C-alpha positions in Angstrom: -40.7 30.1 7.4 -37.0 30.4 7.0 -34.8 30.6 4.0 -31.5 28.9 4.7 -28.3 28.7 2.6 -25.8 26.0 3.5 -22.6 24.6 2.2 -20.8 21.5 3.4 -17.1 20.9 2.8 -15.4 17.6 3.5 -11.9 18.3 4.8 -9.2 16.1 3.4 -11.1 14.5 0.6 -9.4 16.1 -2.4 -10.4 18.9 -4.8 -13.5 17.5 -6.4 -16.6 17.8 -4.2 -19.3 16.9 -6.8 -20.0 13.4 -5.5 -20.6 14.9 -2.0 -22.8 17.6 -3.4 -24.8 15.1 -5.4 -25.3 13.0 -2.3 -26.6 16.1 -0.4 -28.7 17.3 -3.4 -30.5 13.9 -3.4 -31.3 14.3 0.3 -32.6 17.8 -0.3 -34.8 16.7 -3.2 -36.2 13.8 -1.3 -37.3 16.2 1.5 -39.7 17.9 -0.9 -38.7 21.4 0.4 -38.4 24.2 -2.1 -34.7 24.6 -2.9 -32.0 25.8 -5.3 -28.6 24.4 -5.9 -26.0 27.1 -6.6 -22.3 26.9 -7.4 -21.4 27.8 -3.8 -24.2 26.1 -1.8 -27.8 25.1 -1.5 -30.7 27.3 -0.5 -33.7 25.6 1.2 -37.0 27.1 2.4 -39.3 25.7 5.1 -40.0 25.5 8.8 -37.0 25.5 11.2 -37.2 21.9 12.2 -37.6 20.5 8.7 -34.8 22.7 7.2 -32.4 21.9 10.0 -33.2 18.2 9.8 -32.3 18.3 6.0 -29.0 20.1 6.7 -28.2 17.7 9.5 -28.9 14.7 7.2 -26.6 16.2 4.5 -23.9 16.9 7.1 -24.0 13.3 8.5 -24.0 11.8 5.0 -20.8 13.6 4.1 -19.4 12.9 7.6 -19.9 9.2 6.9 -17.3 9.5 4.2 -14.6 11.6 5.8 -13.2 12.3 9.3 -13.8 16.1 9.3 -16.6 18.2 7.8 -17.1 22.0 7.8 -20.8 23.1 7.5 -21.7 26.8 7.0 -25.3 27.8 7.6 -26.9 31.2 6.9 -30.5 31.8 7.9 -33.0 34.4 6.9 -35.8 34.3 9.4 -38.7 36.5 8.4 -42.4 36.3 9.0 -44.5 35.7 5.9 -46.0 33.2 3.6 -44.0 30.4 1.9 -42.5 31.1 -1.5 -39.9 33.6 -0.5 -37.2 31.6 -2.3 -38.8 32.5 -5.6 -40.1 35.9 -4.5 -36.7 37.2 -3.5 -35.3 36.6 -7.0 -38.4 37.9 -8.7 -38.2 41.1 -6.8 -34.7 41.8 -7.9 -35.5 40.9 -11.5 -38.5 43.3 -11.5 -36.2 46.1 -10.3 -33.7 45.3 -13.1 -36.4 45.8 -15.7 -37.1 49.4 -14.5 
């Protein structure tokens, strides 16, 4: 299992990116993978091939609209069961209560 954060930026399409983000969020939701949309990117959890396939689909969807796209990917690869997306946040919240 990997937890992967990614952001896709169309170059030369103006200031507002929300339509591109919505298009990608739809792709991520349809994948069925655990995910979180944040103000600066999207976090997805799953197996290598399925996560990278979702990121590629998002990249190509944005690329269909513009001539240049920058995609940033950060991967946390750690052995263990699924559910790390939630567990990582829960761990910090528990520490904040003490």
